[in-house]
N, C-alpha and C positions, 0 to 999 in steps of 0.2 A: 098093395104092389109097389108104390112108390118107396116103402120101406126096404123090399126085397130088391129093387134098383140100387139103393144105397148102399146097402151090403154087399151086390156083386162089384160095384163100384170102388167099395173100399177094399175089397178084398183083391182087385185088379192092379190098384195101386199100391198094396201093401207087398205083392207078388214082385213088379216092377221094381220096388224100391229094392227087394234082396238081389234082384238079378245085377243090379247096376252096383250093387256093394260088392259082391260076387266078383263083378267084372274088374271093379276097382282093386281088392283084395288080390285078385290073381295077378294083379302088375308087381306089387310090394312082396308077393310070395316069390317071385321067381328069384332064381340066384343072382347074386352081383355079378357074378362071372358073365351070364347071359344078355344083363342089361349095361353093365357097366356104371350103372347107377350109383353105386357106393367104392367105386376106385378112385383112388388119390387126385385130386385134382392136380394138373402140370404149376410148377414153381421155378421162378428163377429167383435164386437167392443170390443177392448181391453182396459182396465181401469186398471190405478195403485192408490192406495192407501197407506196411511202411516196406522200403528196399533191404535187403538183410539178406545175401545170397542162399544161406544155408536154411535158412525160415524160411523162404518162398518155394524153396525145393521140396521142402516137407511138407508145406502146404498145399503145391499141387499132389502130392501123394497122399494127402488125408482127405482131399474133396475127393479123389476116385474113391477111396475108401467110403466117404459118407454118401455117393451117389450108388454104391452097391448096395447099401442097407435101405435108402432111399430113392429107387430109381425114379420116382416122377419128378426129382429136383435137379435142377442145374444148376451150377453155379458159376458166376460171374465175378470174379476176383481180380481187383484192379489193384495194381501196385505202385507207390507213389514215394519219391524219395523221401527220409525221417523228416525233412525240413521243413517239406510241405504238407506232413500229414494233418496238423491240426488248422492249417488252411482248408484244406482239400475236406476234411470232415468237416469241419462248420458249412460251407457250399453245399456240398451232398444232403448233409441234414437239413438243412434249410430249403433244398430242393426236393425233399421226400425222395430220395431215389437211390437210398443205403438202408441195408438191413442190421448186416452185421460189422462193427468198427474195429480194427486193430487202434489201441488207446493208451499211452503212456501211464505209469503208474503218477497215481494224483499228487501234483506236489504245489507247491509254492501259495498254497490258498490265501485269500485275503483274511485276515485274523481282525477280531473286534478292536483290538489294543493297533492296529495300523491304521493312518489316516491317508486319505487321497490316493489309495493304489488301485490300479485295475486288477480285477480278479483273472487268474489263470484261464484259458479257453473251457478247460472241461468244468469249471466251477461256472461259467456263464451257460454253458450247455445243459448243466442239471437244473439250473435255476430257469431257464426258459421252457423246461420240461421236454427235453429233446432226447433223452437218454431212458432208457426202461429201467426201472427199481426191481432189483432182481433178489431182494432181500428173500428169503426162505424158501427160494430155490434149491433143489437137492444138491445139484452138481457143486454148490458153493463151498458147502462143507467139505470137500474135497481138497482144501486150500487151508493152510493154516491159518489161526484166526488174527494173528499179527499181521498177515499180508492184507488179509481182507479189511482190516481196519485202517494199516496204513496206506493202502494203495488204490484201493475201491469203494471206498464209503465215505458219505457226506451227509453232516446232519442224521446221522444213526440208521440210514439206508444203503442199501450195494447197489452199485451200479456199475461196477466194472470186476471182472475177475482179472488179478495178474499172474503173469505166467513164467517169471523170472526175475531173479536181483543180481545186481554186480555190487563189489565191494571195492571201494578205490581208497580207502585207509590203511591199508597193510603194506607189506613189503615182502619180498623176495629175499631167501637166505639161502646164500651159498653153504651148503653146510660141510661141505670136503674143504673149503678153505678155513673154516672156522676152527675146525678140527685139527688141520695142519698148524695153526697158527698156536692153538692152543686156549682158544675163545670159547664162551658157551653161548649158546643163544642168548641174547639180553631180552632181559623181561622189566625193566626198568630205565629211565632216560640216565641215569649215573651210571647204570652197566652199559647202555650203548655209548656213550662218551666216552669212557673207559676201553670198551673194545675197539672202537674205531681208533682210537690212539694206537694200542699194541697192534692193528692189524697196517695200520699206516708205517709204523715202526719196523715192520716186518717185511714193509717193501712192497706191499699192495696198496689198494685202493678200497677206502671203507665203501663209498654209495656212486651209483652212477644212476642217471635219468635224461629223458630226453629235452636238455636245454634249450637246444635251438628252434624248440615249439613254443617254450614259452610256459604254457600252463600244465605242463608235468612238475613243474618245480614248485606249486604251492599245491597241484593234486597229491604230490608226492607227502607235503605234510598234512594233509587231513586228517591222520594218523593222531597226530602230534595236537592239532586243535581238538580233536574230538577226547583222548587223554585228558587234558586239562580242563575240557566240557563237557563231561560224559552225555548230559542232558542236551543235547544239538537243539531241539525246540525252545528250551528256557533261556540257551543264548540269545537267539534270537529275539525274543519277547523281551530279554532284560536288557539290550542293544537300543529296542525301542521305546522303551518307555524310562529307559536313562540309571536303572541300576545296576546294569554292568556298561563300564565304559572302556573303549578301546587302549587308554590310558590309566586305568587303575593299576593298583598294586600286582592282582594276579596276572591280569593281562601283559603287562609291560615284561612279567616273566616270561609270557608266551612269544614276544618280539624278540625278546634277546635269544630265544630256542630257535626261531626263525631264522635269526642270524647266523646261529652257529652251524645249522644244518646247511646253510646255503654257502657258507665261507668255509667251514672246515670238515664235514661230512663229506660233501660231494666232491668228487675226483676232477683234477683240472682237465679243462676242456669239453667238460659237458656243453657249453654253450653251443659246439659246435655238432651236438648228438642229436638227430631227429629223433621222437617219440617211438618209431618204428624200426628204427637201428637199435634203441636200446636192449632188447631181447640179446640179440646175437651178440652184442658190449658184454654184457653181464655173464653170457653161455662161455665165454672167453677162459673166464676161472679165475683171474685174477683181480677182481671186484667180489668184496662180503656182501653186500645187499643191493637191493633195487627197489625201494619205495614206489609204489603206482598201483593201478587198478590190476582186479584179477585178470581183465580181459587179455593182459600181455601173456596168460598161462601157456593156450594154444601156441603162441609164437615161440615161447622159449621151448616146450617142447620139441616143435620141431628142430629149432637149431642145435639142441642138445640133448638126444632121447635117453643118454645114458647117464646125464648130470643129476647130481643128487643136491635136490634143493626142497626147499617148504617155502610157505608163506603164512605169516603171524602177523599181528595188531602192531603197527608202528606204537614202541614203548616208549610214549610223550611224556609218562607220568613218574614220579618217583614213588608211588604208590601201585604196586602192582596188581590191584582190584580195579584200578582206571584202567589198565592196559589189556583189558579182556574181551573191549568189544572191535568190530566191524561194522564201520559205517559205510552206506552206500546209498544205492536206490533202486528203484523198482522201473522195470523195463517195460515188454510190449503186455500187454493185457486184451481181453474181448470186453465190448460194451454192444447194447442193441439198441436199434432207435426206437424210441417210444412211440411213432406213429408207424412203423414198418407194417404191411399188410401181411406178413407172412411171419408173425410173433412166434408160433407155435415150432415153427421149422428153423429159425434161428435159436432157439431154446434146446431145441435137439441136436442142433449143433454145437454148441457150447457143452452140451452136456457131454456127447459123442467124444471131441475134444477132450473133455475133462477125465474121462475114462482112465484109470491108471496107467494101464499099459500103454494106449495113446499118448497120456503126456509124457511116458518115460522116453518114447521115442523120440518123443519134441527134443526134450532136454538133452539126449544121446545127440541128436542133430544138431542144436545150436548152441550147447555148451553153458548155458545160464544157470546159475544157482539156484536149485527147486524152491518152489514156492508151495508144492504138496510134500508133507510130510513122509508118505511114503517112496516117493523118487529120490534117488542117488544120483551123483554126479560122479561117474565111473572113470576117474582121471587122475593125476597126480595132485591136479590144483585140488580137484573134488575131496581126495582123501587128506590134503593139508588143510582146508578152509571146515571141514567137516564139524571140529571140537568148537568151532566157534560160531557155529548157523543161531544155536540157541542166544547168542547175545549180537546179533546183527540189529541193527539201529539204523534208523534213517539220518542221512547228513546233513548239516548245518546248510548247504547251499539248496537242499529241496525244500526248507522251510523259509530262506533269506526271502525277503523282498525289497529293495531298497528305495528310501522313500524318494520323493521325486525333487529335482532339485538338489541332490547330495553330491559333494565333488568327486573327484577321479579316485581319491585312495581312502573311499568311505567303508567298502567292501575288506576289513582288514584280515580275513580270512586267507586272502590272495598273499599276504604279506611276505611270504618267503621270496616270492618272485620280485619283490621290490629292490631287494637288497643286491649290491654291485656283487658279482660280474653281471646279473640279469636285468638291473635297472639301475637309478641314481643315487639309492639311499644306503649311506655307511653308517647311521646313529639310529639305532632302535627307539630310543625314549622320544628324538625328533619326530621321526616316520609314526609312533603311536600317538603323538598329539595331532599331528596331523590329518592320520585318519579320523581321532574323534571329531576334530573341529570341520571335515569335510561330512561327516555322519550329522553331526550338529546342524549344521546348514540346512540340513534337507529335513531334518525333524521341526525345526524354527519354521520352515518354510510352509508346514504343514498342518501348523496348530490352528 
């Protein structure tokens, strides 16, 4: 009898268990639309960008497209001045209230041969573990390998994708004027000197630049610097280690060309011409060349839509092979906070942005030189620089870090702007010696 009672009790328990299981199973079998248990959770994606009107306008439209695809996501986009971007990024990453970050291309890294220098902010963020490792993410492969290596990688890992580059080592060339004077587009320094002499003899000006602002003068010779030292990273290392000096025989020739550029090639009156006014001056038609960054292209096209011009590397060397490079820097990029609670959404954001159609629309909006090989810059400038894009190289000032304690003339890359009429110097040898002495003071102070 007791045995029968046990059997009945056991059977009752089994039946009860099956009923409970059935009830539980019924919950999971109900369609997600009926219960909402599998619906995406609401997410607020916090995005930080720098102020650039065409870019901000594009991002607002892109955010709407992203929300159409991911309706559970609300995008909170903050816009700050470019000069404040680094500080705000540091603050918000530390406060853990940011997901996607607009970050400029990695540059000026503290190298092992440099002593007592402060690492750039991006390097500090990575070493503090604040940026997400993007290595192996599928969308990274949409960008060309050189861009990922130059502008978004550190210690063999990828922490950012870069969206565009600019070049500042070339010059705009007035093709109509050269044809009128009977001068070919110069491909070497000697040809450039001869062309300028012939242009001036015909009553025209050889070159113009925004001399009133100072910096366009030395930026105008970044191509000359690159032509004489095509490996810009090696130049910086050589200056730090002493294998290259600002006053050695090769570099003395650079100083002499700096002076010739400043005093013989540039037209009279450039000390009163602003950088923003230079394109209109060039478009007047009686100046043959304007050495400056490619960012002046849109202003030039607006000033004279039918003006026939091209953009070429500054021919600063007598070896034509050294004059095939465009030097520049990488601009805006994207990174993700390593402790973002919304990493999957942030990755989707970068992936959708990186789709070729979306990226092409971005390039069309902002006018950057593309970093995706499938994209094209469809403009007069884009067509001019296209043949040289495979030879794009990062410029000297993206590698240079000045030793602490160095004197005011230590960064010789700015030398063209130190000669009269822009500054006090008239003797290239004396200036070269002073530049090396000021650099050496910093190097010695940090041994």
